C-alpha positions, 0 to 999 in steps of 0.5 A: 824571052823567046816564046817560040822554038825558032826566032831571030835573036836581037843581040844586045851588049852586056857591059862587063869588065873584060881585061887582058895583059898584052896578049892581044887575044881580043881587042881592047874594049870588047864586051860580051854580047847577051844572046838570050836569057830565057833558060833555066841553066845553060851548059855543054856548048859544042860547035859543029863543022860550020860553026853553029853552036849547040848547048843544053838547058839541062833542067828543062831537058833540052838542047838548043842551036845558035846558028852562024846567022844569029838564029836560036832554035830548039834542037832536041827535046827529051835530051837525057838531061844532057850536060857536056857535049862534043861533035864527032868526025861524022857530025853527030853530037855526042852528049853526057846524058846524066838522067840515067848516067849514059853517053848518047849520040844525036844525029843532025836532025836532033834524033837520038840514034844510039846509047853508046855507054850505059855502065862500067863493069855493071855499075852505074856511072856517077854522072858523065859530065863533060867530054872530049873526042880525040882524032881516032874517035875515042871519047874521054869523059869526066864522071863526078858525082853531083846529086841530081833532084831527078834521080831516085838514088842518093849514093854512088855505086863506084869507088871514087870519081874518075876520068874514063876513055871509051875507044872508038867502036868499043862498048866498054870504057876504061879508067884513064885517071883515078887521081882526081878528087872531082874531075869536071871540065875537059879538053884536048890540045890541037895536036892531040898530045895533051889532055887538060882536066879540071879538078873542081874540088881540088881547085886545080887544072891538070895536064896529061900526056896522051899515049898512042893507045889513049892512056894518060901519063905524066900528070902535071898541075897546069894551074892552081884553078879548077873549072866547070868547063873549058876550051883551048884556042889555036895558040894553046891558051886555055879558057876556064869557066867559073864564078866571075866569068872566063879565065884565060891562061897561057900555055905556061899556065899563067893567067893572062886575061879574064872575060867578066860575065855578070851572072852567078855562074859561068858554066862552060865555053867553046869556040864557034861562029862562021870564022871560028873566032867567036867564044860562046859562053853558057852562064846560068840562065843566059848565053853570051858571045865574045869576039876574039882575035884567035880561033879555037884549037880544032883544025879548021875555021869553024872548029871541027876536027 
């Protein structure tokens, strides 16, 4: 366990059974590398334009940074109990801050610079959970209801659990989809045409077509598996997190691989690293990396739009 805010991380190998078919997405015998196991519950990994990865330790209300040189450091305290996160085109970190069920923005120094969204039609959100930002700067986010021990309320103010869209520059989000039971993980395709949303309660992941104004249409079942978090690679493969690790699905929705993680729960995943081909995995009290033969779905090596 690290006992200071900034330290060089000694990387050890974590032996697990990672398998794949003939996709060649990672080399045979590749194993997850344990970076650290000092946290309470890790979530929300997001890579900046250099490939540095930021993630949350939600119960401890902090955001951490794992840089491309292997250094782990605390990025922000009093992080609003941030969960899912994503970098915008300006390099600011946008987070689902569910302490008060809001969307926050942090600058490069770890300072909160804005609360982008506080409510919908005067009612408190259930608890923004995960998000994805499109090329226009619009924010899609999921809003499931998970009762938190740090809340004083014990019930939702809203009718249902939905996916919302906050257009760039707007202060009012609109409903993008009300057709899911409990939307959770969310990610968009490289070309911006499709949005993938996991319904963790229905145990399904859906694919939507994204319209010119951000509307979602043509909802289709992508695969009969839900997910806590997700990401895509440059080939259109979809990575879903869950109880046994990271499940890999081809663009056709068929499972092609599993990166097994020996932790109670694998919460989320993203691509980062200097070359954009390092899968960063948040799992219970730990964080891991896994070297891939493909890069993330964003448009440059490090993963930034």
